[in-house]
C-alpha positions, -999 to +999 in steps of 0.1 A: -196-153-010-188-177+017-194-152+047-223-164+069-239-129+072-270-113+059-269-100+023-272-064+035-238-066+053-223-082+023-232-052+002-218-028+028-186-048+028-184-046-010-190-009-009-164-003+018-138-024-001-145-007-034-143+027-017-110+021-001-093-001-027-072+028-043-060+039-008-053+004+005-035-009-026-026+015-053-012+044-033+013+023-013+024+007-047+026+040-065+047+055-038+069+024-038+075+028-075+082+065-071+108+058-044+124+030-066+127+054-095+144+079-072+168+052-060+177+043-096+183+079-105+206+083-075+224+050-084+214+034-051+213-004-051+182-023-042+189-042-009+196-079-011+165-101-008+141-073-019+119-081-050+110-048-065+079-063-082+064-074-049+033-054-039+033-030-010-001-026+007-013-011+039-012-046+053+024-049+044+032-016+059+016-026+091+030-061+095+065-060+079+093-038+074+100-025+039+132-008+028+115+019+006+096+038+032+080+037+067+044+037+076+049+071+092+064+085+060+035+071+039+009+085+062+025+121+063+036+123+027+009+103+007-022+102+029-018+131+053-022+159+028-057+148+019-069+154+055 
């Protein structure tokens, strides 16, 4: 709402965000939950300082290190098969 751009570009932005929401938010979180379930089945402990309920997004993968998986693993296992 507050972006100082023409309305046409706002609509394009909304369309792009809506089109990629599942890839940018849900897929990293779903894969994190899968990895957490695997860790629990194996009896592995969650590392100190890690909050399992924290969201993992593409931005998180690009800017920080998470103990569950790497960006490379995510791209090859989760995203890669679709291309």
